[in-house]
C-alpha positions as CSV (number, residue, x, y, z in Angstrom):
1,X,161.0,-105.8,-9.5
2,X,159.3,-104.5,-12.6
3,X,157.4,-107.0,-14.8
4,X,158.2,-106.3,-18.4
5,X,158.1,-108.5,-21.4
6,X,157.9,-108.2,-25.2
7,X,155.0,-110.1,-26.5
8,X,152.5,-110.7,-29.3
9,X,149.0,-112.1,-29.2
10,X,148.8,-113.1,-25.5
11,X,150.8,-116.2,-24.9
12,X,153.9,-114.3,-23.8
13,X,155.9,-115.4,-26.8
14,X,157.2,-112.8,-29.2
15,X,157.4,-113.8,-32.8
16,X,160.4,-112.2,-34.5
17,X,158.2,-110.9,-37.4
18,X,155.4,-109.6,-35.1
19,X,154.9,-105.9,-34.8
20,X,154.2,-106.5,-31.1
21,X,157.8,-107.8,-30.6
22,X,158.7,-104.1,-30.9
23,X,156.7,-103.2,-27.8
24,X,157.6,-103.4,-24.2
25,X,154.9,-103.8,-21.4
26,X,155.8,-101.8,-18.3
27,X,153.8,-103.0,-15.4
28,X,155.7,-102.6,-12.1
29,X,153.7,-103.1,-8.9
30,X,155.2,-100.0,-7.2
31,X,154.1,-97.9,-10.1
32,X,151.1,-99.7,-11.6
33,X,148.9,-99.5,-8.5
34,X,148.2,-95.9,-7.5
35,X,149.1,-95.1,-3.9
36,X,146.2,-94.4,-1.5
37,X,147.7,-90.9,-0.7
38,X,147.5,-90.0,-4.4
39,X,144.0,-91.4,-4.7
40,X,142.9,-89.4,-1.7
41,X,144.3,-86.2,-3.2
42,X,142.4,-86.9,-6.4
43,X,139.2,-87.5,-4.5
44,X,139.7,-84.2,-2.7
45,X,140.2,-82.5,-6.1
46,X,137.0,-84.1,-7.5
47,X,135.0,-82.9,-4.5
48,X,136.1,-79.3,-5.2
49,X,135.5,-79.8,-9.0
50,X,132.1,-81.6,-8.8
51,X,130.8,-79.9,-5.7
52,X,129.9,-81.1,-2.2
53,X,127.4,-83.9,-2.0
54,X,128.0,-85.3,-5.6
55,X,129.2,-88.7,-4.4
56,X,131.0,-90.9,-4.9
57,X,134.1,-88.9,-5.9
58,X,136.2,-92.0,-6.2
59,X,134.1,-93.0,-9.2
60,X,136.0,-90.4,-11.2
61,X,139.4,-92.0,-10.7
62,X,140.1,-94.0,-13.8
63,X,143.8,-94.9,-13.2
64,X,144.1,-96.7,-9.9
65,X,145.5,-99.6,-12.0
66,X,147.7,-98.7,-14.9
67,X,150.3,-100.0,-17.3
68,X,152.4,-98.6,-20.1
69,X,153.2,-100.1,-23.5
70,X,156.4,-98.6,-25.0
71,X,156.6,-99.0,-28.8
72,X,159.8,-98.8,-30.8
73,X,158.2,-97.2,-33.8
74,X,155.1,-95.5,-35.2
75,X,153.7,-98.7,-36.7
76,X,154.0,-100.6,-33.4
77,X,152.4,-97.6,-31.6
78,X,149.4,-97.5,-34.0
79,X,148.9,-101.3,-34.1
80,X,149.0,-101.4,-30.3
81,X,146.3,-98.9,-30.1
82,X,144.2,-100.7,-32.7
83,X,144.7,-104.0,-30.9
84,X,143.6,-102.5,-27.6
85,X,140.6,-100.8,-29.2
86,X,139.5,-104.1,-30.8
87,X,136.2,-104.2,-32.6
88,X,134.0,-101.5,-31.0
89,X,130.9,-103.4,-32.3
90,X,131.8,-106.7,-30.6
91,X,129.7,-107.0,-27.4
92,X,131.9,-109.9,-26.2
93,X,135.2,-107.9,-25.9
94,X,136.5,-107.8,-22.3
95,X,138.5,-104.5,-22.7
96,X,136.6,-101.3,-23.8
97,X,138.2,-97.9,-24.2
98,X,136.1,-95.4,-22.4
99,X,138.2,-92.3,-23.2
100,X,141.3,-91.6,-25.2
101,X,143.4,-88.6,-24.2
102,X,145.6,-88.0,-27.3
103,X,148.4,-86.0,-25.6
104,X,150.7,-86.7,-28.5
105,X,148.3,-85.1,-31.0
106,X,147.6,-82.1,-28.7
107,X,151.4,-81.6,-28.2
108,X,150.8,-81.9,-24.5
109,X,153.2,-83.5,-22.1
110,X,153.8,-86.4,-21.6
111,X,153.2,-86.8,-25.4
112,X,151.5,-90.2,-25.4
113,X,148.1,-91.8,-25.6
114,X,146.2,-92.2,-22.3
115,X,143.4,-94.8,-22.6
116,X,140.9,-95.0,-19.8
117,X,139.5,-98.5,-20.1
118,X,136.9,-100.8,-18.6
119,X,138.1,-104.4,-18.2
120,X,135.6,-107.2,-17.5
121,X,137.3,-110.2,-16.1
122,X,135.4,-113.5,-16.4
123,X,135.6,-113.9,-12.6
124,X,134.0,-110.6,-11.6
125,X,130.5,-109.3,-12.0
126,X,131.6,-105.7,-12.2
127,X,134.3,-104.3,-14.6
128,X,137.6,-102.9,-13.4
129,X,138.6,-99.4,-14.5
130,X,142.2,-98.9,-15.5
131,X,144.5,-96.8,-17.6
132,X,146.8,-97.9,-20.3
133,X,149.4,-95.5,-21.7
134,X,151.0,-96.0,-25.1
135,X,154.4,-94.4,-25.5
136,X,157.0,-94.0,-28.3
137,X,160.2,-95.4,-26.9
138,X,162.2,-92.2,-27.5
139,X,159.7,-90.1,-25.6
140,X,159.4,-92.6,-22.7
141,X,163.2,-92.4,-22.4
142,X,163.0,-88.6,-22.0
143,X,160.1,-88.9,-19.6
144,X,161.9,-91.4,-17.4
145,X,164.7,-88.9,-17.0
146,X,162.5,-85.9,-16.2
147,X,159.6,-87.6,-14.2
148,X,161.0,-86.4,-10.9
149,X,160.3,-82.8,-12.0
150,X,156.6,-83.7,-12.4
151,X,156.5,-85.2,-8.9
152,X,158.1,-82.0,-7.4
153,X,155.6,-79.7,-9.3
154,X,152.7,-81.8,-8.0
155,X,153.8,-81.8,-4.3
156,X,151.9,-79.3,-2.1
157,X,154.9,-78.6,0.1
158,X,158.4,-79.9,0.7
159,X,157.2,-82.5,3.3
160,X,154.9,-84.0,0.7
161,X,157.7,-84.7,-1.7
């Protein structure tokens, strides 16, 4: 089952007056962990793109773990991004945005923000790379309806789909 909750500053409770109470966290295990077959396809693609011998190709995969934040309005969308970005000058922050793909601003499907991030848990020596997507709720609703078309277009053949 999908794990979703509306929340504010981290304790799981949503204050009625909090802008983050207008956000939904989508983090379903069957979607939030990239399947090994899809990662293998990406590694093959990076080998072709980067050239033979430029290992490790898996180092270019930045979305093996991912989550989406769906925001009800523009204010919630922007404040979510600002909260995830945090203070770029704070060396103690555990989440760092490595790259922002502004597909909304480029008018490129799926019309959202893709954040490739580095998360440093207190229990690990090395950071974990992950992707967070920020969506406008109305755009996410359309994407949910048409996502199967993306899956079909990405399939190499009928058996792969």
